[in-house]
N, C-alpha and C positions, 0 to 999 in steps of 0.2 A: 621491467617496469620502471616508469621515470617517477619522479619525487613530485610532480605537479599533483596540486590539488585538484578536484572535481566536485562537480553539483549533483549530487544524486537526486534530490528533489527537483531539480529544474529538469533532468534528463527524464524522469517519470511522468512529470507535467508533459513534458514534449509528446510522450507515447499516449498518453489520455487524450490528448488533442489530435494525434494521428487517428485514434480510434474515431473520435467523432467527424472527421471529416471524411474516412474511407470506409467506414463499416456502414452496410445497410441498416439495421437496427440497433445503432450503436448505445442506445439506453437501456438495452436489456444485455449489455456487455458486462462480466463480472472482471475486475482486475485483480491480479495476483502479484503483489509487489514484493520485491525480493531483495535482502541484501546479496552482494555478489559472492559472498562466502558462506551462504546458506541455502541449501538444497533439500528441499522437503521430501519425506519419504513417499513411497507411492500409497502408503495406507492413508494419507491425508488428503486423497485426491476428492473423495466424499464432501469434504469441508471446502474444498475449492469452488466446487460445481453446486453448491446449494445456493438458493438465489433469495433470500428474505429482504425486501427493501428494508432499508434502513439498520440492516445488520452488518457489522463489519467483525471478522474471524479472526482473531491473531492466532495464527497456527503454530507459532511458537509456544504459546501457551496450551494448546491442544495437545502437543506432543510433550509437555512438560520440559521441554528445554530451557524455559524462561517461566520461572513458577513465582511470580509476585505481581501482584493487581497493577502496579503502576507502570509496568513495562508494556511497550507497545512498540513493535519494530521488528527486523529481521525479515519475517515472512507474514504478510497479512491478506487478505481477501476481502473485497466489499465491490459493490456495483460502481459504475461509470458514474453513474448519475449521482449517487452520494458523495463521491469522490469531487467531482465538480460542484456540487451544491456546498461541500465544505471550503471550496477555494484550492482543492490540492494541497501540495506541498508548499512551503515557502521558497522562494527562489534566491535566498540570501545567505544560505548556509554553504560554506566551502569546506571540504574535506571530510572526514567521519563526524557523524551524530548530530542529534537536537532536532532535524527537520521529522523524524518520526513522531518525535513528542508534541511539535507543534500541529502535526496533521492529527493525531490523538485528541487532543485538545479542541481544535475545529470542528472533528466529528462528534464530539461530545455535547457541544453548543447545539448540534442539529437536533438532539434528542429531545 
C-alpha cells in the first residue's frame, strides 16, 4: 500500500450517486457503509435489510463493538433517500476520520 491519503466520504458519495443514476428504484435502496477494516458478521444481515424510512442503524453499536452513544461510523445502514437528504458525506476530509461524525450530525438534523 502507498502512503497517499484518500477521501472515504467522497468515494461513498460517488457510490450513492451511481445508485441514483443506474438503479431502477433507487429511492428504495438501502446503503451499507463500511470502513475498509470492518466486516460485519452474518448475524447482522437483518439489520442491514430492515427499511424504516428515517432510521439509520449503526451496526457497530448493535454488535457492541463500539458501545458509546456519540460514536457513529465503522459500519452503518440507512436509506439512500435519507443519505441524499442529509447531503451525504463531506468531501473535504482526507485520510482517516471525522467524515462519519459530520454525516451523523447531518442525519440528526433531519429528525
